[in-house]
C-alpha positions as a printed NumPy array, in Angstrom:
array([[-24.369,  16.288,  19.778],
       [-25.858,  12.767,  20.069],
       [-29.264,  11.289,  20.773],
       [-30.358,   7.869,  22.06 ],
       [-33.678,   6.417,  21.002],
       [-35.721,   4.034,  18.854],
       [-35.421,   4.119,  15.072],
       [-36.292,   2.171,  11.913],
       [-33.595,   2.278,   9.202],
       [-34.538,   2.988,   5.592],
       [-37.608,   1.077,   4.486],
       [-37.47 ,  -1.391,   7.356],
       [-40.398,  -1.705,   9.763],
       [-38.215,  -3.247,  12.478],
       [-37.346,  -1.154,  15.527],
       [-33.905,  -0.711,  17.049],
       [-32.309,   1.197,  19.91 ],
       [-29.47 ,   3.308,  18.586],
       [-27.352,   6.436,  18.89 ],
       [-27.171,   9.063,  16.161],
       [-26.031,  12.636,  15.586],
       [-28.6  ,  15.109,  16.857],
       [-29.584,  18.536,  15.478],
       [-26.136,  19.607,  14.224],
       [-26.156,  16.872,  11.553],
       [-29.46 ,  17.03 ,   9.617],
       [-28.605,  13.893,   7.615],
       [-29.692,  10.781,   9.598],
       [-26.405,   9.191,  10.708],
       [-26.619,   6.248,  13.119],
       [-23.316,   5.461,  14.863],
       [-24.288,   2.592,  17.197],
       [-27.054,  -0.017,  17.457],
       [-27.851,  -1.994,  20.62 ],
       [-30.13 ,  -4.796,  19.41 ],
       [-28.778,  -5.057,  15.872],
       [-29.285,  -8.839,  15.662],
       [-32.58 ,  -8.978,  17.55 ],
       [-34.984,  -6.279,  16.328],
       [-38.348,  -5.331,  17.733],
       [-41.149,  -6.1  ,  15.314],
       [-43.611,  -3.696,  16.943],
       [-43.645,  -0.396,  18.824],
       [-43.965,  -1.865,  22.322],
       [-40.277,  -1.658,  23.198],
       [-39.104,  -0.278,  26.545],
       [-35.491,   0.546,  27.464],
       [-34.804,   0.707,  31.192],
       [-32.067,   0.161,  33.742],
       [-32.538,  -2.728,  36.155],
       [-31.864,  -2.735,  39.883],
       [-28.719,  -4.758,  39.191],
       [-27.434,  -2.056,  36.859],
       [-28.12 ,  -3.618,  33.47 ],
       [-29.607,  -1.762,  30.54 ],
       [-32.507,  -3.902,  29.349],
       [-34.602,  -3.649,  26.193],
       [-37.999,  -5.259,  26.71 ],
       [-40.707,  -6.294,  24.299],
       [-43.607,  -5.23 ,  26.499],
       [-46.288,  -7.027,  24.51 ],
       [-44.401, -10.333,  24.596],
       [-42.903,  -9.845,  28.044],
       [-39.458, -10.856,  26.782],
       [-35.96 ,  -9.377,  26.987],
       [-34.715,  -8.343,  23.537],
       [-31.269,  -7.07 ,  24.558],
       [-29.21 ,  -6.499,  27.714],
       [-25.861,  -4.874,  28.505],
       [-24.906,  -7.841,  30.748],
       [-22.387,  -6.075,  32.96 ],
       [-21.573,  -6.759,  36.604],
       [-23.84 ,  -5.699,  39.456],
       [-24.007,  -2.057,  40.567],
       [-25.242,  -0.583,  43.854],
       [-26.646,   2.705,  42.583],
       [-26.462,   2.562,  38.773],
       [-26.849,   5.492,  36.398],
       [-27.033,   5.348,  32.593],
       [-25.673,   8.39 ,  30.74 ],
       [-25.1  ,   9.358,  27.106],
       [-21.885,  11.398,  26.984],
       [-21.106,  14.208,  24.549],
       [-18.622,  11.858,  22.854],
       [-21.46 ,   9.528,  21.817],
       [-20.506,   6.952,  24.448],
       [-23.425,   5.404,  26.349],
       [-22.146,   4.436,  29.809],
       [-23.361,   2.802,  33.01 ],
       [-21.665,   3.945,  36.197],
       [-22.188,   4.302,  39.909],
       [-24.086,   7.506,  40.67 ],
       [-21.185,   9.06 ,  42.588],
       [-18.403,   7.839,  40.289],
       [-18.022,   9.896,  37.122],
       [-14.68 ,   8.395,  36.052],
       [-15.077,   4.612,  36.078],
       [-17.608,   2.918,  33.828],
       [-19.2  ,  -0.439,  34.575],
       [-20.198,  -0.753,  30.921],
       [-19.855,   1.452,  27.833],
       [-21.046,   1.292,  24.244],
       [-17.533,   2.272,  23.061],
       [-16.468,  -1.266,  24.008],
       [-19.037,  -2.701,  21.599],
       [-18.673,  -0.911,  18.223],
       [-20.979,  -1.689,  15.34 ],
       [-19.963,  -0.212,  11.971],
       [-18.609,   3.15 ,  13.203],
       [-15.472,   4.301,  15.029],
       [-15.822,   7.69 ,  16.71 ],
       [-12.982,   9.822,  18.124],
       [-11.844,   8.322,  21.426],
       [-13.065,   4.797,  20.619],
       [-10.526,   1.977,  20.789],
       [-10.266,  -0.498,  17.935],
       [ -8.4  ,  -3.53 ,  19.253],
       [ -7.952,  -6.009,  22.081],
       [ -7.974,  -5.956,  25.866],
       [ -5.865,  -8.987,  26.803],
       [ -6.938,  -8.955,  30.463],
       [-10.646,  -9.304,  29.675],
       [-10.358, -10.956,  26.249],
       [-12.498,  -8.187,  24.749],
       [-12.136,  -7.64 ,  21.001],
       [-13.325,  -4.215,  19.879],
       [-13.864,  -4.511,  16.123],
       [-16.045,  -2.857,  13.501],
       [-18.615,  -4.98 ,  11.678],
       [-20.712,  -3.906,   8.727],
       [-24.478,  -3.738,   8.497],
       [-26.172,  -6.435,   6.443],
       [-27.66 ,  -3.76 ,   4.158],
       [-28.713,  -0.115,   4.266],
       [-32.047,  -1.18 ,   5.765],
       [-30.695,  -3.925,   8.026],
       [-28.162,  -3.16 ,  10.805],
       [-27.7  ,  -6.825,  11.735],
       [-24.143,  -8.186,  11.648],
       [-22.947,  -8.159,   8.044],
       [-20.249, -10.02 ,   6.134],
       [-17.35 ,  -7.634,   6.773],
       [-15.238,  -6.886,   9.83 ],
       [-12.324,  -4.528,  10.459],
       [-10.103,  -5.774,  13.257],
       [ -6.578,  -6.066,  14.65 ],
       [ -4.696,  -9.361,  14.698],
       [ -3.51 ,  -9.48 ,  18.335],
       [ -0.692, -11.936,  17.658],
       [  0.795, -10.492,  14.475],
       [  2.177,  -7.144,  13.429],
       [  0.585,  -3.873,  14.446],
       [ -1.944,  -3.479,  11.653],
       [ -5.661,  -3.741,  10.911],
       [ -7.217,  -6.346,   8.606],
       [-10.476,  -6.191,   6.68 ],
       [-12.202,  -9.574,   6.523],
       [-15.04 , -10.893,   4.419],
       [-16.246, -13.66 ,   6.675],
       [-13.021, -15.393,   7.703],
       [-11.08 , -14.381,   4.578],
       [ -8.763, -11.328,   4.712],
       [ -9.314,  -9.007,   1.748],
       [ -7.285,  -5.945,   2.782],
       [ -4.762,  -4.808,   5.378],
       [ -3.477,  -1.401,   6.393],
       [  0.189,  -2.391,   6.582],
       [  2.111,  -2.276,   9.896],
       [  2.046,   0.825,  12.086],
       [  5.358,   2.681,  11.701],
       [  5.156,   5.199,  14.512],
       [  3.347,   7.81 ,  12.418],
       [  0.704,   5.903,  10.486],
       [ -0.019,   2.578,   8.815],
       [  2.551,   1.897,   6.084],
       [ -0.137,   1.026,   3.531],
       [ -1.892,   4.393,   3.955],
       [  0.757,   7.061,   3.2  ],
       [ -1.874,   9.803,   3.036],
       [ -2.811,   9.042,   6.665],
       [ -0.593,  11.686,   8.223],
       [ -0.719,  13.317,  11.634],
       [ -1.596,  16.848,  10.595],
       [ -3.642,  19.77 ,  11.826],
       [ -6.844,  17.676,  11.895],
       [ -6.176,  14.367,  13.684],
       [ -4.064,  12.87 ,  16.432],
       [ -3.314,   9.21 ,  15.629],
       [ -2.29 ,   6.58 ,  18.172],
       [ -1.404,   2.897,  18.116],
       [ -0.872,   1.44 ,  21.584],
       [  0.632,  -2.003,  22.12 ],
       [  1.589,  -3.402,  25.522],
       [  1.005,  -6.463,  27.691],
       [ -2.54 ,  -5.405,  28.568],
       [ -3.889,  -3.935,  25.332],
       [ -3.316,  -3.397,  21.634],
       [ -5.501,  -0.834,  19.899],
       [ -5.789,   2.034,  17.42 ],
       [ -7.399,   5.321,  18.423],
       [ -7.751,   8.798,  16.965],
       [ -8.816,  12.193,  18.283],
       [ -9.32 ,  15.719,  16.956],
       [ -6.879,  18.567,  17.303],
       [ -9.879,  20.888,  16.972],
       [-12.691,  19.78 ,  19.283],
       [-15.314,  21.502,  17.122],
       [-14.614,  19.076,  14.28 ],
       [-17.077,  16.249,  13.587],
       [-15.743,  13.088,  11.954],
       [-16.157,   9.331,  11.947],
       [-14.704,   6.153,  10.492],
       [-17.531,   4.026,   9.098],
       [-17.665,   0.741,   7.172],
       [-20.515,   0.367,   4.7  ],
       [-22.372,  -2.875,   4.003],
       [-20.113,  -3.538,   0.977],
       [-16.99 ,  -3.652,   3.142],
       [-15.499,  -0.257,   2.252],
       [-14.157,   1.808,   5.156],
       [-14.767,   5.565,   4.829],
       [-13.172,   8.411,   6.759],
       [-15.754,  11.215,   6.784],
       [-15.688,  14.779,   8.101],
       [-18.732,  17.015,   8.417],
       [-18.529,  20.309,   6.483],
       [-20.774,  22.753,   8.285],
       [-20.869,  25.374,   5.526],
       [-21.832,  22.838,   2.851],
       [-23.918,  20.705,   5.237],
       [-22.505,  17.476,   3.812],
       [-20.166,  14.655,   4.82 ],
       [-16.791,  15.055,   3.099],
       [-14.784,  11.938,   2.223],
       [-11.199,  12.121,   3.557],
       [-10.193,   8.662,   2.385],
       [-11.366,   5.104,   1.937],
       [-10.02 ,   1.562,   2.033],
       [ -9.636,  -0.521,   0.021],
       [ -9.29 ,   2.204,  -2.61 ],
       [ -7.981,   0.444,  -5.757],
       [ -6.948,  -2.982,  -7.062],
       [ -3.498,  -2.728,  -5.454],
       [ -5.237,  -2.769,  -2.071],
       [ -6.635,  -6.231,  -2.822],
       [ -5.016,  -8.628,  -0.366],
       [ -1.936, -10.369,  -1.839],
       [ -2.851,  -9.139,  -5.307],
       [  0.551,  -9.94 ,  -6.84 ],
       [  1.477, -13.069,  -4.877],
       [  4.859, -13.857,  -3.317],
       [  7.585, -11.292,  -4.099],
       [  5.158,  -9.488,  -6.403],
       [  4.868,  -5.696,  -6.186],
       [  1.684,  -3.838,  -7.055],
       [  2.145,  -0.344,  -8.504],
       [ -1.115,   1.372,  -9.416],
       [  0.78 ,   4.132, -11.258],
       [  2.613,   1.72 , -13.568],
       [  1.354,   0.804, -17.06 ],
       [ -0.747,  -2.391, -17.098],
       [ -0.253,  -4.935, -15.736],
       [  0.103,  -3.372, -12.293],
       [  2.167,  -6.272, -10.916],
       [  5.925,  -6.669, -11.208],
       [  8.529,  -8.804,  -9.452],
       [ 11.088,  -7.764,  -6.873],
       [ 14.488,  -7.329,  -8.53 ],
       [ 16.149, -10.74 ,  -8.814],
       [ 12.808, -12.541,  -9.119],
       [ 10.695, -13.557, -12.099],
       [  7.055, -14.654, -12.567],
       [  6.43 , -18.189, -11.383],
       [  3.845, -18.702, -14.134],
       [  4.766, -16.381, -17.049],
       [  1.696, -17.415, -19.049],
       [ -0.696, -16.532, -16.216],
       [  1.252, -13.356, -15.496],
       [  0.886, -12.254, -19.124],
       [ -2.882, -12.577, -18.816],
       [ -2.837, -10.555, -15.565],
       [ -3.338, -13.477, -13.226],
       [ -0.483, -12.718, -10.868],
       [ -1.631, -14.676,  -7.811],
       [  1.155, -17.225,  -8.389],
       [  3.703, -14.542,  -7.585],
       [  7.415, -14.579,  -8.341],
       [ 10.344, -16.919,  -7.727],
       [ 14.059, -16.309,  -7.284],
       [ 16.058, -16.278, -10.506],
       [ 19.086, -17.81 ,  -8.825],
       [ 19.764, -19.594,  -5.559],
       [ 22.435, -18.288,  -3.199],
       [ 24.209, -19.389,  -0.056],
       [ 22.644, -17.95 ,   3.086],
       [ 26.08 , -17.144,   4.523],
       [ 27.615, -15.542,   1.442],
       [ 26.748, -14.449,  -2.052],
       [ 23.837, -12.236,  -1.011],
       [ 23.038,  -8.685,   0.01 ],
       [ 20.066,  -6.522,   0.892],
       [ 18.17 ,  -4.592,  -1.746],
       [ 16.813,  -1.243,  -0.526],
       [ 13.22 ,  -0.725,  -1.639],
       [ 11.818,   2.748,  -1.001],
       [  8.247,   3.945,  -0.68 ],
       [  6.846,   0.51 ,   0.157],
       [  3.832,  -0.882,   1.932],
       [  5.623,  -3.296,   4.243],
       [  4.895,  -7.004,   3.633],
       [  2.362,  -9.173,   5.403],
       [  3.2  , -11.326,   8.442],
       [  6.023,  -9.309,   9.957],
       [  7.553, -10.283,  13.292],
       [  8.276,  -7.288,  15.536],
       [ 11.234,  -7.61 ,  17.9  ],
       [ 10.574,  -6.494,  21.467],
       [ 13.594,  -4.164,  21.658],
       [ 12.14 ,  -0.925,  20.307],
       [ 15.455,   0.911,  20.737],
       [ 17.257,  -1.316,  18.217],
       [ 18.967,   0.555,  15.377],
       [ 18.619,  -0.325,  11.706],
       [ 22.199,  -1.613,  11.717],
       [ 21.416,  -3.93 ,  14.632],
       [ 18.233,  -5.053,  12.889],
       [ 20.259,  -6.008,   9.813],
       [ 22.642,  -8.02 ,  11.998],
       [ 19.698,  -9.974,  13.449],
       [ 18.418, -10.734,   9.958],
       [ 21.846, -11.856,   8.718],
       [ 22.146, -14.379,  11.538],
       [ 18.827, -15.989,  10.586],
       [ 18.848, -17.815,   7.251],
       [ 15.042, -17.737,   7.252],
       [ 15.013, -13.932,   7.364],
       [ 14.036, -12.584,   3.958],
       [ 13.699,  -8.879,   4.804],
       [ 13.921,  -6.33 ,   7.596],
       [ 12.857,  -2.739,   8.338],
       [ 12.594,  -0.225,  11.143],
       [  9.379,  -0.587,  13.125],
       [  9.307,   3.119,  14.039],
       [ 10.33 ,   5.72 ,  11.456],
       [  9.993,   8.747,  13.728],
       [ 13.271,  10.598,  14.183],
       [ 16.253,   8.594,  12.913],
       [ 14.27 ,   5.337,  12.889],
       [ 14.307,   2.69 ,  15.611],
       [ 12.936,  -0.741,  16.402],
       [ 13.091,  -3.807,  14.221],
       [ 10.744,  -5.895,  12.119],
       [ 11.884,  -8.983,  10.251],
       [ 10.122, -11.237,   7.78 ],
       [ 10.641, -14.959,   7.337],
       [  9.38 , -16.872,   4.334],
       [  7.923, -15.349,   1.182],
       [  7.206, -11.616,   1.096],
       [  3.507, -11.104,   0.427],
       [  1.224,  -8.16 ,  -0.316],
       [  3.897,  -5.682,  -1.392],
       [  2.851,  -2.331,  -2.789],
       [  4.957,   0.506,  -4.181],
       [  3.878,   4.104,  -3.728],
       [  4.9  ,   7.266,  -5.563],
       [  8.358,   8.732,  -5.175],
       [  7.218,  11.412,  -2.719],
       [  6.795,   8.695,  -0.072],
       [ 10.421,   8.188,   0.916],
       [ 10.202,   7.18 ,   4.567],
       [  9.043,   3.586,   4.079],
       [ 12.197,   1.577,   3.372],
       [ 12.295,  -2.208,   3.155],
       [ 15.53 ,  -4.219,   2.923],
       [ 15.107,  -7.481,   0.996],
       [ 17.66 , -10.316,   0.895],
       [ 18.655, -11.   ,  -2.724],
       [ 21.559, -12.591,  -4.594],
       [ 24.655, -10.379,  -4.703],
       [ 24.497, -10.45 ,  -8.493],
       [ 21.289,  -8.396,  -8.288],
       [ 22.976,  -5.554,  -6.415],
       [ 25.032,  -2.723,  -7.856],
       [ 23.5  ,  -2.685, -11.317],
       [ 23.709,   1.077, -11.653],
       [ 26.277,   2.507, -14.097],
       [ 28.461,   3.585, -11.195],
       [ 28.461,   0.05 ,  -9.798],
       [ 29.182,  -1.475, -13.206],
       [ 32.126,   0.862, -13.665],
       [ 33.454,  -0.187, -10.269],
       [ 33.46 ,  -3.828, -11.306],
       [ 35.775,  -3.054, -14.241],
       [ 38.665,  -2.035, -12.013],
       [ 40.819,  -3.667,  -9.404],
       [ 41.279,  -1.971,  -6.037],
       [ 44.745,  -0.924,  -4.911],
       [ 45.646,  -1.19 ,  -1.213],
       [ 48.982,   0.226,   0.028],
       [ 51.458,  -2.27 ,   1.478],
       [ 52.653,  -2.24 ,   5.077],
       [ 56.12 ,  -0.704,   4.536],
       [ 57.063,   2.453,   6.448],
       [ 57.335,   5.421,   4.075],
       [ 57.872,   8.117,   6.688],
       [ 61.513,   8.494,   5.602],
       [ 61.297,  11.024,   2.769],
       [ 64.823,  10.147,   1.594],
       [ 63.718,   6.705,   0.439],
       [ 63.399,   6.585,  -3.337],
       [ 61.639,   3.222,  -3.561],
       [ 58.525,   3.057,  -5.667],
       [ 55.29 ,   2.672,  -3.72 ],
       [ 54.336,  -1.006,  -3.464],
       [ 50.652,  -1.742,  -3.953],
       [ 48.601,  -4.888,  -3.408],
       [ 45.781,  -5.344,  -5.903],
       [ 42.388,  -6.815,  -4.983],
       [ 39.58 ,  -7.475,  -7.416],
       [ 36.013,  -6.405,  -6.648],
       [ 34.9  ,  -9.935,  -5.723],
       [ 37.554, -10.122,  -3.002],
       [ 36.556,  -6.729,  -1.607],
       [ 32.864,  -7.703,  -1.674],
       [ 33.585, -10.897,   0.237],
       [ 35.802,  -9.125,   2.792],
       [ 33.144,  -6.487,   3.525],
       [ 30.235,  -8.944,   3.505],
       [ 29.031,  -7.349,   0.284],
       [ 29.512,  -3.799,   1.546],
       [ 27.181,  -4.388,   4.481],
       [ 26.026,  -1.42 ,   6.525],
       [ 26.993,  -3.5  ,   9.555],
       [ 30.653,  -2.906,   8.55 ],
       [ 30.307,   0.81 ,   7.827],
       [ 32.667,   2.945,   9.937],
       [ 31.973,   6.34 ,   8.4  ],
       [ 30.862,   8.36 ,   5.425],
       [ 32.759,  10.883,   3.318],
       [ 32.349,  12.99 ,   0.22 ],
       [ 32.96 ,   9.978,  -2.034],
       [ 30.59 ,   7.62 ,  -0.223],
       [ 30.664,   5.124,   2.654],
       [ 33.804,   3.791,   4.349],
       [ 33.434,   0.029,   4.875],
       [ 35.64 ,  -1.975,   7.244],
       [ 37.066,  -5.239,   5.911],
       [ 36.588,  -8.248,   8.147],
       [ 38.753, -11.345,   8.345],
       [ 39.06 , -12.89 ,   4.924],
       [ 41.044, -16.022,   4.335]])
């Protein structure tokens, strides 16, 4: 499947040691480069394994070392190119443990079985970096990597500036890539524990050939080889449109690529911070709240469906937490501006909360209904449907506490009337935290203590 050797990319005369698909893929497709930042300028290169167990690339004519694997010492080292495309160094009698492997040092390509992420014990960061150009595999301007201290997502950087993010992992996929589904082709994994955090994928059908590759312009492609057509087929790419541009619509701005221009709009209850700039499609200033509200009352949570979850989330360690418990955590923290489940598999578990402005929001089509975000807004912004407006026109009648079990009593039924504002205050604005059941006419909400 793979071959290791010397090559010269495109029109370049420089020489590199690399790994590429062999025979089955007639189109030259390099997946890894050893000496990407230190090329040979002649044909006198020699790749060998030293007595200490290092792979060494020598410039024979100059007598200098061009590249080395730099791993720890081995007693009886063997270098082997595996069928997976992984070049490994191991002890001759140990086929399971690798002293060094190319999969720990990706260039611009992620193959099935490769980890993209961090090993906290060794400090190793496995990230993809682009080529400088089609003819130059040296380290380019773009990198695709996981932030080890933030939410479980991957960022695309141009230099040190983020230009795209996948959205947090939600147990099935990244929330900003709804088409990235676990189906009959791929198995998708995101592992996060005290030792490692990484993304990895594999094939359900081992005969499949695919790769994730970032071109020199900073676009990440998911490609699958079509044997009958003898071409690479594009499964998806990122960033794919202007709504994927990092923080396109600013704070509390939502990007909707399917909406009429402009593509940015504000979260309900917010308005453009700079209306003039917004009119001319400069939405970087984002949106501001139309009205202030007390953190402890006068607010509720707006349910937003089909969303790419905001940037800078803070996962809570308890992955068994319910959505109701997550809401309770957010309510207790005046800095909490939104919350969501961290894992949407099954009934939904785990908790993510956001503090501060909500950034990099994106709305997807209505067929994506499993990505719900709950945003703290003023109570006046809730219940604006016709049904809710009708409810506000009526008082609510609550039976008194008299005993009416005696059927002989002829007294009229005494009722206590409460207006909608009183009921809203008593139920903490109809919070799910106070829900005790659900019937044919809707939710049953318990009233708390109300002075």
